[in-house]
C-alpha atoms as one frame of an Amber mdcrd trajectory, in Angstrom:
protein
 196.533  57.557  88.222 194.874  54.220  87.618 192.866  54.466  90.875 191.751
  57.997  90.012 190.519  56.867  86.609 188.602  53.928  88.149 187.070  56.234
  90.726 185.865  58.666  88.042 184.359  55.830  86.041 182.580  54.484  89.141
 181.157  57.889  90.018 179.945  58.414  86.449 178.346  54.971  86.400 176.574
  55.478  89.693 175.294  58.910  88.809 173.749  57.479  85.682 171.683  55.119
  87.798 169.765  57.842  89.623 166.129  58.348  88.784 164.854  61.710  87.733
 161.707  63.217  89.234 158.580  62.941  87.161 157.292  66.084  85.451 153.821
  65.663  86.943 152.150  63.871  89.886 149.421  61.586  88.569 148.037  60.100
  91.856 146.345  57.040  90.372 144.969  58.837  87.296 145.291  55.794  85.018
 143.442  53.423  87.302 140.537  55.771  88.071 140.099  56.780  84.430 140.314
  53.204  83.201 137.690  51.989  85.746 135.335  54.845  84.781 135.719  54.171
  81.053 135.088  50.445  81.665 131.889  51.073  83.618 130.537  54.597  83.596
 128.378  54.638  86.767 127.613  57.626  88.945 129.746  56.137  91.700 132.764
  55.777  89.405 132.203  59.301  88.054 132.335  60.642  91.599 135.618  58.706
  92.184 137.151  60.062  88.993 136.166  63.638  89.921 137.676  63.117  93.371
 140.876  61.710  91.842 141.186  64.682  89.473 140.730  67.081  92.367 143.561
  65.364  94.190 145.809  65.703  91.125 144.884  69.377  90.701 145.508  70.200
  94.377 148.712  68.191  94.970 151.329  68.642  92.264 154.744  67.440  93.375
 156.259  66.943  89.916 159.228  68.881  88.738 157.059  71.223  86.639 154.850
  72.054  89.587 151.765  72.387  87.439 148.819  70.301  86.363 149.451  67.691
  83.577 148.296  68.608  80.081 144.650  67.861  79.445 143.677  67.336  83.081
 141.904  70.677  83.515 139.986  70.007  80.324 138.922  66.516  81.425 137.987
  67.734  84.898 136.082  70.681  83.499 134.168  68.468  81.079 133.236  66.050
  83.836 132.044  68.945  86.013 129.830  70.125  83.158 128.512  66.577  82.861
 127.558  66.545  86.547 125.697  69.853  86.289 128.425  72.219  87.468 128.628
  74.070  84.153 130.126  77.357  85.375 132.896  75.639  87.315 133.546  73.249
  84.434 133.902  76.110  81.950 136.367  77.775  84.351 138.601  74.693  84.247
 138.319  74.443  80.469 139.509  78.024  80.211 142.267  77.262  82.677 143.481
  74.498  80.374 143.906  77.083  77.600 145.731  79.414  79.988 148.167  76.655
  81.028 148.582  75.117  77.574 147.837  77.708  74.873 148.357  75.117  72.123
 145.067  73.497  73.200 143.066  76.685  72.549 141.746  75.700  69.120 140.332
  72.402  70.370 139.169  73.485  73.841 137.449  76.613  72.519 135.255  74.392
  70.337 134.241  72.370  73.408 133.477  75.572  75.314 131.261  76.821  72.484
 129.319  73.575  72.444 128.815  73.654  76.191 127.754  77.277  76.257 124.783
  76.618  73.909
């Protein structure tokens, strides 16, 4: 009985130590975004856009979808680089994925469509 109780406690303790999978795959988002915000050059902009594409195309998180706000950021950067139609598509995709962002993102879309 005593051995059984100890075994159950050990199993419970070890199972509590496991790590859970992240909801989203970020693929170096923080570093790329920080570097771009620190020094906004065309080269860094290209790297941020490339990093965002990687995040959009390779989601291994437990949700299996793009992190909140990423489509909006990516779409805005595309608009900034002259790819307005593609950028607006990603802004609309942000609303489709996260409907709670509609009020804010729709304002950005209106400004960009002018």
